[in-house]
C-alpha positions as CSV (number, residue, x, y, z in Angstrom):
1,M,40.0,32.8,19.6
2,P,42.8,34.7,18.4
3,N,46.9,33.0,17.7
4,I,48.5,36.3,17.7
5,K,49.8,37.8,20.7
6,Q,49.2,41.4,19.1
7,Q,45.3,40.5,18.3
8,E,45.0,38.9,22.1
9,K,46.0,42.5,23.5
10,R,43.4,44.0,20.5
11,V,40.4,42.0,21.8
12,R,41.0,43.1,25.8
13,S,41.7,46.7,24.9
14,A,38.5,46.1,22.6
15,S,36.4,44.7,25.1
16,R,37.9,47.4,27.7
17,Q,36.9,50.5,25.2
18,R,33.1,48.8,24.6
19,L,32.5,48.9,28.2
20,E,33.8,52.7,28.4
21,N,31.4,53.8,25.4
22,L,28.6,51.8,27.3
23,R,29.0,54.0,30.1
24,Y,29.2,57.0,28.1
25,R,25.9,56.2,26.3
26,S,24.3,54.7,29.4
27,T,24.5,57.9,31.5
28,V,23.4,60.3,28.6
29,K,20.4,58.2,28.8
30,T,19.8,58.2,32.4
31,L,20.8,62.1,32.4
32,T,18.2,62.6,29.3
33,K,15.4,60.6,31.8
34,R,16.3,63.0,34.4
35,L,15.9,66.1,32.1
36,E,12.5,64.5,31.6
37,S,11.4,64.6,34.7
38,A,12.4,67.9,35.8
39,V,10.6,69.5,32.9
40,T,7.2,67.1,33.5
41,S,7.5,68.2,37.5
42,G,7.9,72.3,36.3
43,E,11.5,72.7,38.3
44,A,12.9,75.2,36.3
45,E,16.2,75.7,38.0
46,R,17.0,71.6,38.2
47,A,16.0,71.5,34.5
48,R,18.5,74.0,33.8
49,A,21.0,72.3,36.1
50,E,20.4,68.7,34.4
51,H,20.4,70.2,30.8
52,R,24.0,71.4,31.7
53,E,25.1,68.3,32.7
54,L,23.6,66.5,29.8
55,T,25.4,68.7,27.4
56,R,28.7,68.0,29.0
57,W,28.0,64.5,28.9
58,I,26.7,64.4,25.3
59,D,29.8,66.7,24.1
60,R,32.2,64.1,26.1
61,A,30.9,60.9,24.4
62,A,31.0,62.8,21.1
63,A,34.7,63.5,21.7
64,R,35.6,60.2,22.5
65,G,33.6,58.8,20.0
66,A,31.1,56.9,21.9
67,I,28.5,58.5,19.8
68,H,28.6,59.8,16.4
69,R,28.7,63.5,16.5
70,N,25.4,63.9,14.6
71,T,24.0,62.1,17.0
72,A,25.3,64.4,19.4
73,A,23.9,67.6,18.0
74,R,20.9,65.7,17.6
75,R,20.7,64.7,21.1
76,K,21.8,68.4,22.2
77,A,19.0,70.0,19.9
78,Q,16.3,67.8,21.3
79,A,17.3,68.6,25.1
80,A,17.2,72.3,24.2
81,R,13.9,72.1,22.7
82,L,12.5,70.0,26.2
83,L,14.2,72.5,28.2
84,S,12.2,75.5,26.2
85,R,9.3,73.7,27.3
86,S,9.8,74.2,30.9
87,G,9.5,77.8,30.3
88,S,13.1,78.8,31.4
């Protein structure tokens, strides 16, 4: 436990940031699963919509620093490959 007032504040803000980053990473995973299910079910229009939403969230997470920019690029490339498999 920190003894210094500023460090107590840093602990509080770091825990808030950690939860925010977790929310971004978790949402990206959830949207990836939704895209996969849309592709496997053969719904091209839904797959395109899910892909659009997923790339938005990936970009937002990378901009905030929740995920590394190379990780974001890799996830977007994987999503694009997945979308192209759906025939759209």
